[in-house]
N, C-alpha and C positions, 0 to 999 in steps of 0.2 A: 504494500500500500504506500502511496505517496502522501506524506503528511506535511503541511505547513504549520510551523509554530507561530502562534499569535499571543500577544500580551505585552505588558509594560516591560520596557528594557531595564527597569529597576530590578527586575527578576532575571537578569541576564544569566547569572550562574545557574539558576534553576532551569532555564531554557537549555543551557549547554548540557546539564546533567540528564534531563529527560530526552534530549535529542540523541545522546549517546545510548541511553537505555533502549530507546525505540529502534535505533540502528542495529543494536545487538539482537533485537527481536526480528530483524529482517526487513524493516521498513526503510524507505528512502525518505529522509527528513530534510526539509527546507527550513532554514532558520533566518530570522531577520538579523541584519547586521548594521543597519543604519538607524540612528536616532532621528525621528522625523518631527517630533514636537519640541518646541522650546529650544531649538538649536539656532543660536544667532549666526552661525556660519553658513546657513542655507538661505537662499531667497525663497519666497513663496512659491515660485515656479519650480524650483528644485525640490521643495518639500512635496509638492503635488506629484511630481514625477516619481519620487520614491514611494509615495502612497499608491500610485497607480501600478508600479512595479510589484508591490506586495499583493495587490489584488490579482494581478496576472499569475503570481505564484499560487494563490488560492484556486484560480481557474484550472491550473494543470494538476491540482492535487485531488486525491480521493476524499481527504478529510482535513480539518484543521484541528490542532491541539491547542486549546486555550490554557496558557499558564496563569492560573488564577490563585496564586498564593494567598492564603487567608481569605479566599473567595473574592479577592479584589479584581474587578473588571472595569477598566477606564473607558472613557468615551470612544477613543479610537478602536479599542478592542471590541466594544459593543457593535460598532459599525462593521467590523470585520466578521463578527458572528452573524449579523444580519445578512451581509453579502453572501457568506457561505451558505446559509440556509436558503436564500433566494436561488442560489445556483445548485441546490440539492446536494451539498457536500455534507458529509458526516461531521458532527461537532463533538469533539472529545474534550474533557476537562481534566486538567492536571490533578486537581484534588481527588477526583474519582479514580483516575488512572494510577496514581501513586498508591492508593489503598489496595488496588488490585495487584500491582506489581510487588507489593510488600508481603502478600499472602504466601 
């Protein structure tokens, strides 16, 4: 399965950890690598291009994995979930998946 990781980059370490675990389970994992919100080094046009690129990653995926540490889901991630659901992608949640993987 191809899975795109979504969530706040303040949980970047958790994203890396879960991407590795999912890769070891045989999945192809696409991770975000660019901070798109509140980055003074990007123009609005560049931020929009990064956001559109992330949506394209969702388009080529079978599912998204929402890294919702402590059930936190920000505005951008909420939009990504909505986009994935509109495009009939499976939505997985980090908190649920970690419970399953720890069993």
